[in-house]
gemmi code that builds the backbone of each chain (N, CA, C; Angstrom):
import gemmi

chains = {
    "A": [
        ("MET", (55.779, 105.876, 63.851), (56.441, 105.567, 62.854), (55.607, 104.187, 62.218)),
        ("ASN", (55.361, 104.358, 60.842), (54.609, 103.258, 60.315), (55.758, 102.655, 59.377)),
        ("ILE", (56.082, 101.351, 60.015), (57.128, 100.449, 59.482), (56.549, 99.609, 58.355)),
        ("LEU", (55.307, 99.371, 58.353), (54.653, 98.168, 57.632), (55.109, 98.370, 56.049)),
        ("PRO", (54.965, 99.596, 55.353), (55.294, 99.717, 54.020), (56.814, 99.161, 53.603)),
        ("ALA", (57.561, 99.520, 54.770), (59.136, 99.199, 54.449), (59.491, 97.670, 54.719)),
        ("LEU", (58.367, 97.027, 55.039), (58.469, 95.626, 55.393), (58.341, 94.643, 54.145)),
        ("SER", (59.257, 94.171, 53.447), (58.907, 93.401, 52.325), (60.098, 92.160, 52.356)),
        ("GLN", (59.809, 91.034, 51.523), (60.432, 89.825, 51.493), (61.727, 90.624, 50.598)),
        ("GLY", (62.941, 89.703, 51.211), (64.257, 90.212, 50.321), (64.694, 91.292, 50.796)),
        ("ARG", (64.287, 91.900, 51.917), (65.125, 93.350, 52.170), (65.249, 93.159, 53.817)),
        ("LEU", (66.495, 93.621, 54.172), (66.859, 93.506, 55.613), (66.465, 95.005, 56.072)),
        ("CYS", (65.554, 95.166, 56.793), (64.750, 96.487, 57.192), (65.455, 96.577, 58.759)),
        ("LEU", (66.070, 97.869, 58.867), (66.483, 98.270, 60.299), (65.932, 99.538, 60.822)),
        ("ALA", (65.470, 99.263, 61.989), (64.890, 100.503, 62.582), (65.842, 101.087, 63.827)),
        ("LEU", (66.285, 102.127, 63.602), (67.301, 102.674, 64.792), (66.544, 103.374, 65.567)),
        ("ILE", (66.488, 103.175, 66.888), (65.787, 103.884, 67.902), (66.629, 104.509, 69.044)),
        ("PRO", (66.268, 105.586, 69.454), (67.151, 106.269, 70.511), (67.086, 105.544, 71.709)),
        ("PRO", (68.172, 105.884, 72.396), (68.413, 104.949, 73.864), (67.261, 104.723, 74.711)),
        ("THR", (66.615, 106.021, 74.808), (65.509, 106.243, 75.957), (64.138, 105.703, 75.359)),
        ("ALA", (64.089, 105.673, 74.136), (62.766, 105.282, 73.606), (62.533, 103.725, 73.766)),
        ("GLY", (61.446, 103.208, 73.994), (61.038, 101.951, 74.341), (60.434, 101.420, 72.755)),
        ("HIS", (59.724, 100.337, 72.898), (59.374, 99.654, 71.661), (57.421, 99.772, 71.686)),
        ("ALA", (56.925, 100.680, 72.360), (55.638, 100.778, 72.360), (54.945, 101.160, 70.934)),
        ("TRP", (55.758, 102.057, 70.098), (55.703, 102.270, 69.138), (55.274, 101.228, 67.794)),
        ("LEU", (55.923, 100.070, 68.332), (56.008, 98.961, 67.423), (54.933, 98.181, 67.559)),
        ("MET", (53.994, 98.285, 68.630), (52.831, 97.355, 69.133), (51.868, 97.543, 68.190)),
        ("GLU", (51.423, 98.606, 67.368), (50.465, 98.746, 66.474), (50.820, 98.003, 65.021)),
        ("PRO", (51.778, 98.043, 64.545), (52.419, 97.478, 63.202), (52.487, 95.855, 63.841)),
        ("LEU", (52.949, 95.512, 65.114), (52.949, 94.150, 65.283), (51.402, 93.475, 65.408)),
        ("ALA", (50.672, 94.175, 65.882), (49.130, 93.860, 65.886), (48.664, 93.531, 64.680)),
        ("VAL", (48.843, 94.539, 63.715), (48.402, 94.446, 62.265), (49.047, 93.032, 61.637)),
        ("LEU", (50.487, 92.828, 61.838), (50.919, 91.645, 61.339), (50.425, 90.363, 62.023)),
        ("ALA", (50.184, 90.590, 63.217), (49.688, 89.203, 63.820), (48.226, 88.877, 63.420)),
        ("GLY", (47.520, 90.016, 63.141), (46.230, 89.853, 62.797), (46.042, 89.354, 61.222)),
        ("ARG", (47.221, 89.395, 60.526), (47.281, 88.701, 59.293), (47.633, 87.368, 59.273)),
        ("GLY", (48.351, 86.831, 60.263), (48.879, 85.405, 60.363), (49.967, 85.294, 61.396)),
        ("ALA", (50.991, 84.201, 61.365), (51.728, 83.861, 62.273), (52.755, 85.055, 62.247)),
        ("LEU", (53.267, 85.132, 63.412), (54.309, 86.453, 63.596), (55.322, 85.686, 64.533)),
        ("ARG", (56.434, 85.854, 64.270), (57.814, 85.506, 65.226), (58.502, 86.657, 65.539)),
        ("VAL", (58.743, 86.750, 67.036), (59.489, 87.864, 67.434), (60.614, 87.195, 68.307)),
        ("ILE", (61.713, 87.874, 68.001), (63.004, 87.479, 68.992), (63.395, 88.621, 69.423)),
        ("ASP", (63.298, 88.509, 70.980), (63.534, 89.829, 71.738), (64.900, 89.661, 72.362)),
        ("GLY", (65.849, 90.547, 72.087), (67.212, 90.396, 72.463), (67.505, 91.410, 73.699)),
        ("GLY", (66.407, 92.223, 73.927), (66.757, 93.297, 74.862), (65.435, 93.372, 76.077)),
        ("ASN", (64.662, 92.033, 76.089), (63.496, 91.767, 76.991), (62.727, 93.170, 76.809)),
        ("HIS", (62.381, 93.524, 75.643), (61.344, 94.829, 75.526), (59.968, 94.322, 75.287)),
        ("PHE", (59.904, 93.257, 74.926), (58.378, 92.567, 74.430), (57.349, 92.806, 75.547)),
        ("ASN", (56.296, 93.349, 75.362), (55.259, 93.415, 76.445), (53.842, 92.940, 75.812)),
        ("ALA", (53.595, 91.716, 76.313), (52.369, 91.120, 75.552), (51.157, 91.931, 75.969)),
        ("TYR", (51.090, 92.453, 76.945), (49.893, 93.225, 77.447), (49.656, 94.377, 76.399)),
        ("ARG", (50.684, 95.244, 76.164), (50.668, 96.348, 75.301), (50.153, 95.631, 73.623)),
        ("LEU", (50.606, 94.460, 73.412), (50.326, 94.143, 72.117), (48.891, 93.607, 72.184)),
        ("ALA", (48.361, 93.218, 73.367), (46.974, 92.809, 73.579), (46.059, 94.000, 73.102)),
        ("LYS", (46.524, 95.191, 73.727), (45.712, 96.368, 73.733), (45.734, 96.718, 72.324)),
        ("ALA", (46.890, 96.769, 71.694), (46.877, 97.137, 70.228), (45.922, 96.225, 69.174)),
        ("ILE", (45.994, 94.895, 69.653), (45.068, 94.023, 69.044), (43.619, 94.410, 69.025)),
        ("ARG", (43.241, 94.686, 70.454), (41.938, 94.966, 70.892), (41.632, 96.510, 69.961)),
        ("ALA", (42.476, 97.346, 70.003), (42.369, 98.585, 69.411), (42.021, 98.359, 67.845)),
        ("LEU", (42.437, 97.175, 67.081), (42.228, 97.015, 65.881), (40.963, 96.407, 65.575)),
        ("GLY", (40.425, 96.056, 66.619), (38.891, 95.307, 66.584), (38.933, 93.921, 66.741)),
        ("PHE", (40.125, 93.088, 66.983), (40.210, 91.852, 67.029), (40.341, 91.275, 68.432)),
        ("ASP", (39.680, 89.978, 68.682), (39.782, 89.336, 69.866), (41.200, 89.011, 70.259)),
        ("PRO", (41.750, 89.757, 71.289), (43.273, 89.331, 71.403), (43.799, 87.981, 71.440)),
        ("ALA", (43.208, 87.178, 72.352), (43.512, 85.677, 72.488), (43.632, 84.794, 71.444)),
        ("PRO", (42.903, 84.713, 70.316), (43.389, 84.132, 69.237), (44.342, 84.649, 68.508)),
        ("VAL", (44.540, 85.924, 68.376), (45.582, 86.530, 67.515), (47.032, 86.380, 68.377)),
        ("LEU", (46.875, 86.601, 69.757), (48.130, 86.333, 70.441), (48.775, 84.604, 70.265)),
        ("GLU", (47.707, 83.869, 70.000), (48.150, 82.324, 69.935), (49.030, 82.303, 68.702)),
        ("ARG", (49.035, 83.393, 67.633), (49.862, 83.346, 66.488), (51.077, 83.968, 66.508)),
        ("VAL", (51.384, 84.675, 67.871), (52.545, 85.138, 68.042), (53.603, 84.297, 68.788)),
        ("TYR", (54.609, 84.046, 68.166), (55.794, 83.033, 68.773), (57.042, 84.141, 69.071)),
        ("ILE", (56.971, 83.929, 70.511), (58.090, 85.011, 70.972), (59.341, 84.096, 71.731)),
        ("SER", (60.569, 84.501, 71.302), (61.911, 83.797, 71.902), (62.555, 84.974, 72.450)),
        ("ARG", (62.995, 84.922, 73.805), (63.728, 86.044, 74.344), (65.386, 85.423, 74.485)),
        ("SER", (66.155, 86.165, 74.143), (67.523, 85.922, 74.147), (68.045, 86.754, 75.514)),
        ("PHE", (68.955, 86.248, 76.158), (69.729, 86.899, 77.115), (71.158, 87.166, 76.830)),
        ("THR", (71.860, 86.143, 75.907), (73.034, 86.372, 75.673), (73.158, 86.081, 73.948)),
        ("CYS", (74.323, 86.796, 73.778), (74.502, 86.494, 72.185), (74.488, 85.004, 71.566)),
        ("HIS", (74.846, 84.222, 72.532), (74.853, 82.792, 72.014), (73.543, 82.253, 71.724)),
        ("GLN", (72.667, 82.748, 72.847), (71.203, 82.593, 72.909), (70.493, 83.226, 71.487)),
        ("LEU", (70.947, 84.201, 71.209), (70.372, 84.968, 69.984), (70.779, 84.243, 68.646)),
        ("ALA", (72.052, 83.918, 68.725), (72.328, 83.129, 67.584), (71.615, 81.686, 67.339)),
        ("ALA", (71.190, 81.126, 68.412), (70.550, 79.947, 68.600), (69.255, 80.117, 68.074)),
        ("ASN", (68.472, 81.147, 68.682), (67.409, 81.430, 68.202), (67.203, 81.900, 66.660)),
        ("LEU", (68.044, 82.471, 66.259), (67.919, 82.714, 64.702), (68.064, 81.441, 63.827)),
        ("ALA", (68.734, 80.502, 64.479), (68.918, 79.093, 63.812), (67.497, 78.401, 63.913)),
        ("LEU", (66.452, 78.679, 64.503), (65.306, 77.807, 65.014), (64.577, 77.945, 63.460)),
        ("PRO", (63.851, 77.006, 63.282), (62.873, 76.814, 61.885), (61.762, 77.745, 62.227)),
        ("LEU", (61.383, 78.570, 61.282), (60.582, 79.537, 61.535), (59.056, 78.870, 60.784)),
        ("PRO", (58.132, 79.636, 61.268), (56.742, 79.003, 60.602), (56.683, 79.665, 59.113)),
        ("GLU", (56.087, 79.095, 58.181), (56.076, 79.228, 56.657), (55.616, 80.933, 56.508)),
        ("ALA", (56.677, 81.538, 55.821), (56.528, 82.711, 55.301), (56.094, 83.978, 56.445)),
        ("SER", (56.273, 83.557, 57.672), (55.857, 84.626, 58.585), (56.857, 85.361, 58.761)),
        ("PRO", (56.335, 86.750, 59.297), (57.374, 87.749, 59.267), (58.244, 87.464, 60.590)),
        ("LEU", (59.548, 87.937, 60.490), (60.277, 87.859, 61.695), (60.495, 89.318, 62.275)),
        ("ILE", (60.431, 89.636, 63.563), (60.696, 90.938, 64.077), (61.889, 90.559, 65.057)),
        ("VAL", (62.852, 91.132, 65.129), (64.147, 91.083, 65.959), (64.051, 92.420, 66.795)),
        ("LEU", (63.758, 92.403, 68.145), (63.815, 93.458, 68.969), (65.255, 93.715, 69.670)),
        ("ASP", (65.980, 94.788, 69.482), (67.144, 95.117, 70.257), (68.306, 94.283, 69.788)),
        ("LEU", (68.603, 93.893, 68.575), (69.339, 92.922, 68.171), (70.747, 93.042, 68.965)),
        ("LEU", (71.326, 94.286, 69.159), (72.551, 94.520, 69.524), (72.867, 94.416, 71.096)),
        ("ALA", (71.779, 94.410, 71.808), (71.742, 94.638, 73.257), (72.776, 93.419, 73.665)),
        ("THR", (72.511, 92.093, 73.495), (73.158, 90.897, 74.004), (74.777, 91.239, 73.500)),
        ("PHE", (74.865, 92.003, 72.311), (76.384, 92.012, 71.931), (77.223, 92.883, 72.579)),
        ("GLN", (76.627, 93.587, 73.604), (77.379, 94.611, 74.489), (77.979, 93.930, 75.695)),
        ("ASP", (77.749, 92.690, 75.790), (78.188, 92.119, 76.890), (79.603, 91.714, 76.841)),
        ("GLU", (80.464, 92.451, 77.944), (81.750, 92.593, 77.884), (82.272, 91.185, 78.780)),
        ("ASN", (81.375, 90.272, 79.133), (81.923, 89.027, 79.635), (82.092, 88.146, 78.682)),
        ("VAL", (81.628, 88.377, 77.439), (81.983, 87.573, 76.017), (83.187, 88.283, 75.366)),
        ("SER", (84.203, 87.419, 74.990), (85.253, 88.051, 74.552), (84.917, 88.733, 73.062)),
        ("LEU", (85.686, 89.942, 72.753), (85.231, 90.690, 71.675), (85.206, 89.883, 70.254)),
        ("ARG", (86.271, 88.930, 70.294), (86.646, 87.921, 69.178), (85.221, 86.922, 68.986)),
        ("GLU", (84.839, 86.494, 70.109), (83.666, 85.542, 70.038), (82.644, 86.205, 69.774)),
        ("ARG", (82.294, 87.652, 70.262), (81.210, 88.416, 69.759), (81.040, 88.834, 68.179)),
        ("THR", (82.480, 89.270, 67.850), (82.500, 89.446, 66.382), (81.926, 88.241, 65.775)),
        ("GLN", (82.564, 87.069, 66.066), (82.241, 85.870, 65.311), (80.924, 85.543, 65.298)),
        ("LEU", (80.106, 85.747, 66.424), (78.694, 85.490, 66.532), (78.020, 86.426, 65.937)),
        ("PHE", (78.389, 87.814, 65.914), (77.545, 88.680, 64.998), (77.420, 88.301, 63.844)),
        ("ALA", (78.674, 88.030, 63.363), (78.787, 87.615, 61.538), (78.053, 86.270, 61.370)),
        ("THR", (77.957, 85.327, 62.097), (77.010, 84.440, 62.060), (75.474, 84.748, 61.976)),
        ("CYS", (75.107, 85.667, 63.085), (73.851, 86.260, 62.966), (73.583, 86.879, 61.913)),
        ("LEU", (74.355, 87.790, 61.437), (74.044, 88.526, 60.200), (73.878, 87.776, 58.890)),
        ("ALA", (74.672, 86.693, 58.745), (74.500, 85.734, 57.691), (73.087, 84.912, 57.869)),
        ("ARG", (72.735, 84.614, 58.857), (71.499, 84.024, 59.390), (70.383, 84.934, 58.987)),
        ("LEU", (70.702, 86.090, 59.149), (69.394, 87.145, 59.180), (69.127, 87.611, 57.588)),
        ("LYS", (70.434, 87.434, 56.784), (70.436, 87.840, 55.328), (69.618, 86.689, 54.890)),
        ("LYS", (69.778, 85.708, 55.058), (69.083, 84.343, 54.720), (67.816, 84.437, 55.104)),
        ("ILE", (67.401, 84.695, 56.088), (65.835, 84.708, 56.766), (65.118, 85.892, 55.828)),
        ("ALA", (66.036, 87.154, 55.511), (65.205, 88.100, 54.875), (64.962, 87.926, 53.330)),
        ("ALA", (65.817, 86.772, 52.982), (65.344, 86.517, 51.517), (64.128, 85.842, 51.413)),
        ("SER", (63.623, 85.169, 52.392), (62.460, 84.209, 52.445), (61.130, 84.987, 53.009)),
        ("ARG", (61.339, 85.946, 53.786), (60.133, 86.640, 54.614), (60.498, 87.876, 55.118)),
        ("PRO", (59.461, 88.908, 55.159), (59.707, 90.099, 55.680), (60.490, 90.061, 57.098)),
        ("LEU", (61.413, 90.900, 57.362), (62.184, 91.032, 58.394), (62.505, 92.484, 58.892)),
        ("LEU", (62.465, 92.569, 60.179), (62.474, 94.001, 60.891), (63.553, 93.705, 62.016)),
        ("ILE", (64.647, 94.586, 62.054), (65.181, 94.743, 63.069), (65.598, 95.865, 63.824)),
        ("THR", (65.333, 95.802, 65.201), (65.439, 97.284, 65.775), (66.808, 97.192, 66.444)),
        ("ALA", (67.445, 98.224, 66.620), (68.698, 98.635, 67.328), (68.508, 99.796, 68.089)),
        ("LYS", (69.295, 99.848, 69.299), (69.444, 101.089, 69.746), (70.690, 101.947, 69.236)),
        ("THR", (70.446, 103.047, 69.049), (71.683, 103.847, 68.685), (72.789, 104.098, 69.684)),
        ("SER", (72.267, 103.714, 71.052), (73.401, 103.690, 72.024), (74.348, 102.429, 72.109)),
        ("HIS", (73.833, 101.630, 71.500), (74.809, 100.192, 71.435), (75.660, 100.272, 70.198)),
        ("THR", (76.768, 101.088, 70.479), (77.578, 101.373, 69.334), (78.503, 100.365, 68.685)),
        ("GLU", (78.702, 99.121, 69.382), (79.590, 98.001, 68.965), (78.690, 97.358, 67.868)),
        ("PHE", (79.165, 97.129, 66.848), (78.576, 96.277, 65.813), (77.382, 97.361, 65.029)),
        ("LEU", (77.223, 98.436, 65.478), (76.111, 99.240, 64.816), (76.487, 99.488, 63.372)),
        ("GLU", (77.539, 99.922, 63.017), (78.106, 100.528, 61.859), (77.943, 99.438, 60.937)),
        ("ALA", (78.361, 98.244, 61.362), (78.298, 96.984, 60.655), (76.744, 96.265, 60.171)),
        ("LEU", (76.093, 96.621, 61.165), (74.739, 96.389, 60.954), (73.984, 97.435, 59.874)),
        ("ILE", (74.251, 98.558, 60.037), (73.676, 99.477, 59.163), (74.352, 99.303, 57.715)),
        ("ALA", (75.498, 98.939, 57.496), (76.157, 98.830, 56.330), (75.498, 97.478, 55.466)),
        ("ASN", (75.053, 96.566, 56.316), (74.510, 95.227, 55.766), (72.914, 95.360, 55.568)),
        ("SER", (72.341, 96.350, 56.035), (70.729, 96.782, 55.870), (70.480, 97.170, 54.442)),
        ("ASP", (69.319, 96.864, 53.872), (68.874, 97.336, 52.818), (68.134, 98.665, 53.138)),
        ("GLN", (67.540, 98.589, 54.022), (66.723, 99.888, 54.376), (66.765, 100.104, 55.952)),
        ("VAL", (67.222, 101.546, 55.873), (67.333, 102.041, 57.530), (66.336, 103.083, 57.966)),
        ("LEU", (65.577, 102.679, 58.890), (64.794, 103.695, 59.464), (65.193, 104.402, 60.721)),
        ("GLN", (65.126, 105.738, 61.037), (65.711, 106.228, 61.844), (64.252, 106.797, 62.814)),
        ("MET", (64.278, 106.599, 64.060), (63.203, 107.010, 64.818), (63.606, 108.313, 65.523)),
        ("GLU", (62.859, 109.377, 65.395), (63.136, 110.662, 66.128), (62.794, 110.463, 67.478)),
        ("TYR", (63.361, 110.921, 68.443), (62.982, 110.924, 69.910), (62.126, 112.077, 70.014)),
        ("GLN", (60.822, 112.006, 70.738), (59.913, 112.816, 71.122), (59.484, 112.575, 72.557)),
        ("PRO", (60.271, 113.359, 73.367), (59.847, 113.337, 74.869), (58.564, 113.590, 75.132)),
        ("LEU", (58.099, 112.953, 76.278), (56.580, 112.998, 76.710), (56.414, 114.681, 76.962)),
        ("PRO", (55.085, 115.160, 76.868), (55.022, 116.364, 77.527), (55.049, 116.433, 79.165)),
        ("VAL", (55.728, 117.163, 79.601), (55.922, 117.429, 81.088), (54.837, 118.549, 81.465)),
        ("ALA", (54.241, 118.104, 82.563), (53.225, 118.787, 83.349), (53.939, 119.865, 84.065)),
        ("LEU", (53.984, 121.045, 83.836), (54.635, 122.278, 84.668), (54.063, 122.389, 85.929)),
        ("PRO", (54.726, 122.762, 87.123), (53.996, 122.818, 88.319), (53.391, 124.274, 88.354)),
        ("LEU", (52.243, 124.494, 88.985), (51.562, 125.759, 88.802), (52.126, 126.655, 89.620)),
        ("PHE", (52.645, 126.352, 90.867), (53.159, 127.030, 91.726), (54.666, 126.760, 91.972)),
        ("GLN", (55.505, 127.696, 92.262), (57.112, 127.567, 92.569), (57.160, 127.206, 94.004)),
        ("LYS", (57.786, 126.054, 94.390), (57.963, 125.736, 95.682), (59.115, 126.609, 96.248)),
        ("SER", (58.756, 127.239, 97.468), (59.754, 127.985, 97.822), (60.735, 127.468, 99.068)),
    ],
    "B": [
        ("MET", (64.242, 81.641, 82.541), (64.671, 82.926, 82.618), (63.794, 84.012, 82.181)),
        ("GLY", (63.483, 84.943, 82.943), (62.703, 85.979, 82.296), (61.232, 85.632, 82.458)),
        ("ARG", (60.266, 86.589, 82.262), (58.820, 86.275, 82.172), (58.271, 86.587, 80.940)),
        ("THR", (57.200, 85.779, 80.792), (56.479, 85.753, 79.453), (55.593, 87.131, 79.206)),
        ("VAL", (55.155, 87.430, 80.533), (54.571, 88.929, 80.342), (55.002, 89.767, 81.734)),
        ("PRO", (54.888, 90.836, 81.954), (55.067, 91.655, 82.949), (54.324, 91.093, 84.174)),
        ("SER", (54.687, 91.303, 85.559), (54.051, 90.760, 86.728), (52.623, 91.479, 86.798)),
        ("ILE", (51.531, 90.996, 87.401), (50.453, 91.728, 87.604), (50.469, 92.984, 88.262)),
        ("THR", (51.395, 93.235, 89.132), (51.600, 94.361, 89.918), (52.258, 95.364, 88.886)),
        ("LEU", (53.069, 94.992, 88.112), (53.500, 96.179, 87.106), (52.506, 96.426, 86.216)),
        ("ALA", (51.724, 95.518, 85.724), (50.652, 95.746, 84.642), (49.738, 96.720, 85.320)),
        ("PHE", (49.339, 96.383, 86.874), (48.419, 97.477, 87.432), (48.860, 98.793, 87.529)),
        ("LEU", (50.318, 98.906, 88.052), (50.936, 100.154, 88.000), (50.930, 100.975, 86.813)),
        ("GLU", (51.153, 100.122, 85.709), (51.138, 100.816, 84.341), (49.755, 101.241, 83.953)),
        ("GLU", (48.832, 100.512, 84.304), (47.420, 101.148, 84.016), (47.089, 102.079, 84.980)),
        ("GLN", (47.451, 102.151, 86.279), (47.239, 103.370, 87.274), (47.983, 104.668, 86.604)),
        ("ASP", (49.103, 104.408, 86.165), (49.902, 105.735, 85.690), (49.254, 106.172, 84.330)),
        ("SER", (48.568, 105.316, 83.588), (47.906, 105.819, 82.385), (46.679, 106.757, 82.800)),
        ("LEU", (46.156, 106.485, 83.988), (45.154, 107.173, 84.463), (45.628, 108.541, 85.085)),
        ("ALA", (46.853, 108.679, 85.192), (47.294, 110.094, 85.908), (46.712, 111.059, 85.470)),
        ("ARG", (46.689, 111.473, 84.073), (46.347, 112.759, 83.484), (44.744, 112.751, 83.946)),
        ("PHE", (43.888, 111.747, 83.666), (42.481, 111.691, 83.956), (42.354, 112.118, 85.258)),
        ("ARG", (43.197, 111.591, 86.414), (42.938, 111.702, 87.938), (43.512, 113.308, 88.259)),
        ("ARG", (44.586, 113.853, 87.421), (44.830, 115.087, 87.778), (43.626, 116.232, 87.278)),
        ("ALA", (42.824, 115.873, 86.390), (41.662, 116.721, 85.936), (40.121, 116.585, 86.705)),
        ("LEU", (40.426, 115.506, 87.695), (39.250, 115.489, 88.511), (39.126, 116.412, 89.455)),
        ("ARG", (38.070, 116.491, 90.192), (37.906, 117.471, 91.491), (38.865, 116.396, 92.620)),
        ("ARG", (39.004, 117.248, 93.748), (39.626, 116.462, 94.677), (38.948, 115.188, 95.245)),
        ("ALA", (37.702, 115.617, 95.628), (36.790, 114.324, 96.177), (36.573, 113.270, 95.022)),
        ("ASP", (36.529, 113.731, 93.802), (36.569, 112.611, 92.847), (38.025, 111.922, 92.809)),
        ("GLN", (38.885, 112.699, 93.024), (40.125, 112.026, 93.017), (40.437, 110.957, 94.092)),
        ("LEU", (39.686, 111.194, 95.157), (39.922, 110.504, 96.344), (38.917, 109.061, 96.178)),
        ("SER", (37.826, 109.113, 95.435), (36.972, 108.128, 94.985), (37.600, 107.114, 94.013)),
        ("LEU", (38.380, 107.863, 93.082), (38.970, 106.985, 92.161), (40.070, 106.352, 92.864)),
        ("ASP", (40.833, 106.938, 93.646), (41.911, 106.233, 94.437), (41.390, 104.886, 95.123)),
        ("ASP", (40.210, 105.286, 95.789), (39.576, 104.037, 96.460), (39.106, 102.801, 95.418)),
        ("LEU", (38.496, 103.230, 94.367), (38.286, 102.367, 93.275), (39.665, 101.482, 92.924)),
        ("LEU", (40.682, 102.295, 92.736), (41.920, 101.746, 92.253), (42.455, 100.626, 93.757)),
        ("ALA", (42.244, 101.076, 94.809), (42.680, 100.403, 95.913), (41.728, 99.099, 96.011)),
        ("SER", (40.381, 99.156, 95.626), (39.823, 98.007, 95.690), (40.207, 97.004, 94.703)),
        ("ALA", (40.805, 97.416, 93.690), (41.136, 96.676, 92.458), (42.754, 95.986, 92.991)),
        ("ARG", (43.300, 96.612, 93.596), (44.604, 96.310, 94.175), (44.416, 94.917, 94.984)),
        ("GLN", (43.381, 95.100, 95.654), (43.113, 93.799, 96.768), (42.784, 92.489, 95.899)),
        ("HIS", (42.786, 92.602, 94.422), (42.424, 91.347, 94.097), (43.701, 91.016, 93.127)),
        ("LEU", (44.517, 91.458, 93.187), (45.938, 91.309, 92.270), (46.111, 89.664, 92.060)),
        ("ALA", (46.263, 88.977, 93.216), (46.613, 87.583, 92.902), (45.518, 86.927, 92.180)),
        ("PRO", (44.023, 86.984, 92.384), (43.166, 86.363, 91.454), (43.395, 86.871, 90.013)),
        ("ALA", (43.564, 88.200, 89.833), (43.895, 88.698, 88.558), (44.947, 88.213, 87.828)),
        ("ALA", (46.149, 87.894, 88.599), (47.269, 87.238, 88.046), (46.953, 85.729, 87.765)),
        ("HIS", (45.867, 84.911, 88.535), (45.619, 83.800, 88.125), (44.698, 83.530, 86.884)),
        ("ALA", (44.022, 84.706, 86.692), (43.217, 84.879, 85.298), (43.931, 84.772, 84.157)),
        ("ALA", (45.055, 85.549, 84.038), (46.071, 85.457, 83.011), (45.437, 86.021, 81.825)),
        ("HIS", (44.508, 87.097, 81.943), (43.733, 87.708, 80.797), (44.612, 88.611, 80.015)),
        ("PRO", (44.513, 88.538, 78.759), (45.383, 89.590, 77.738), (45.130, 90.879, 77.910)),
        ("LEU", (44.171, 91.116, 78.597), (43.688, 92.584, 78.894), (43.467, 92.968, 80.412)),
        ("PRO", (44.376, 92.881, 81.291), (44.350, 92.803, 82.690), (43.439, 94.005, 83.341)),
        ("PHE", (43.328, 95.070, 82.529), (42.620, 96.330, 83.180), (41.099, 95.837, 83.023)),
        ("GLU", (40.650, 94.837, 82.238), (39.255, 94.514, 82.270), (39.097, 93.500, 83.533)),
        ("VAL", (40.001, 92.971, 84.114), (39.955, 92.121, 85.374), (40.042, 93.019, 86.408)),
        ("PHE", (40.749, 94.097, 86.436), (40.768, 95.408, 87.344), (39.527, 95.829, 87.566)),
        ("LEU", (38.855, 96.247, 86.355), (37.300, 96.816, 86.383), (36.353, 95.613, 87.275)),
        ("LEU", (36.612, 94.578, 86.685), (35.577, 93.660, 87.321), (36.006, 93.487, 88.877)),
        ("ALA", (37.226, 93.491, 89.334), (37.645, 93.559, 90.882), (36.948, 94.770, 91.524)),
        ("MET", (36.855, 95.828, 90.629), (36.362, 96.994, 91.561), (34.843, 96.951, 91.541)),
        ("LEU", (34.233, 96.447, 90.456), (32.823, 96.252, 90.324), (32.471, 95.017, 91.592)),
        ("LEU", (33.125, 94.088, 91.813), (33.041, 92.976, 92.892), (33.079, 93.688, 94.328)),
        ("GLU", (33.938, 94.816, 94.432), (34.066, 95.606, 95.882), (32.734, 96.351, 95.864)),
        ("GLN", (32.470, 96.947, 94.710), (31.034, 97.841, 94.713), (29.850, 97.121, 95.204)),
        ("HIS", (29.904, 95.620, 94.451), (28.878, 95.094, 94.719), (28.728, 94.487, 96.372)),
        ("LYS", (29.846, 94.089, 96.879), (29.980, 93.630, 98.201), (29.634, 94.592, 99.127)),
        ("GLU", (29.785, 95.865, 98.767), (29.354, 97.248, 99.571), (28.018, 97.469, 99.414)),
        ("VAL", (27.281, 97.164, 98.193), (25.968, 97.179, 98.148), (25.271, 96.107, 99.013)),
        ("LEU", (25.821, 95.032, 99.076), (25.341, 93.853, 99.729), (25.163, 94.075, 101.178)),
        ("ARG", (26.417, 94.706, 101.557), (26.533, 95.266, 103.125), (25.523, 96.217, 103.556)),
        ("LEU", (25.502, 97.034, 102.567), (24.209, 98.303, 102.760), (22.936, 97.799, 103.024)),
        ("LYS", (22.850, 96.876, 102.163), (21.224, 96.025, 102.026), (21.185, 95.583, 103.286)),
        ("ALA", (21.998, 94.890, 103.600), (21.755, 93.845, 104.870), (21.498, 95.002, 106.083)),
        ("VAL", (22.353, 95.989, 106.142), (22.139, 96.962, 107.437), (20.804, 97.570, 107.006)),
        ("LEU", (20.346, 98.158, 105.729), (18.979, 98.691, 105.649), (18.059, 97.537, 106.241)),
        ("GLU", (17.992, 96.528, 105.687), (16.938, 95.502, 106.134), (16.993, 95.299, 107.489)),
        ("THR", (18.189, 95.338, 108.266), (17.979, 95.280, 109.753), (17.362, 96.480, 110.412)),
        ("LEU", (17.646, 97.565, 109.722), (17.072, 98.813, 110.397), (15.569, 98.947, 110.218)),
        ("LEU", (15.217, 98.309, 108.866), (13.704, 98.385, 108.574), (13.162, 97.306, 109.527)),
        ("GLU", (13.614, 96.247, 109.918), (12.926, 95.280, 110.824), (12.668, 95.986, 112.301)),
        ("GLU", (13.714, 96.842, 112.532), (13.705, 97.394, 113.883), (12.493, 98.116, 114.189)),
    ],
}
model = gemmi.Model(1)
for chain_id, residues in chains.items():
    chain = gemmi.Chain(chain_id)
    for i, (resn, *xyz) in enumerate(residues, 1):
        res = gemmi.Residue()
        res.name, res.seqid = resn, gemmi.SeqId(i, " ")
        for name, pos in zip(("N", "CA", "C"), xyz):
            atom = gemmi.Atom()
            atom.name, atom.element = name, gemmi.Element(name[0])
            atom.pos, atom.b_iso = gemmi.Position(*pos), 0.0
            res.add_atom(atom)
        chain.add_residue(res)
    model.add_chain(chain)
structure = gemmi.Structure()
structure.add_model(model)
structure.setup_entities()
């Protein structure tokens, strides 16, 4: 899925991904963005793999080390951390990618009232960020809580189709 | 909390998995040779982790080459001993 044409300033772009799909598809667009300049990634589901990004950068013909220097990554393990990460100052006009935004909001140890409040705060911050820079959010379709609200507040929704990997069939049936 | 990058063992296993289709297409003898090569790289996971290279497979290849070179040096020493006798 090529998401780069969808990324533009002033639009909140949401990519919906199937529950079993990872974020490997995103590495090439991330490598392109990092090749252009600073890039900020907020990882809500612990999905970011720097090695895969390094490979994608090399595939584009860049030296991975200096390009990776321009990628700023923050990991959030709770919805409070996610809200705090969204409040951090961002590098000038750099794109922001939020991976698996809703993952931390599925935590039942945080009351629904508190999560709803934090989600509203995050949404307001995201809208403010989207006004000044390209913003992409990814969310898994299995994270149903707050998904409808997120879709309703997005300017563009991209749906990723699930394509299972080809399975090598056994040559002989085991008896 | 958490890691900036996956552990070097995970990175190694991922690289090994990515070679699975290549391995399947090899002859049995070549498969065993490839397994030997990968095993020789696995011996150097700790230095590979210390290298913190953005492309760990390059370090794994160097580790394989290192083991090959050690073997060449060992065989050279054996050959020289035999020639002296």
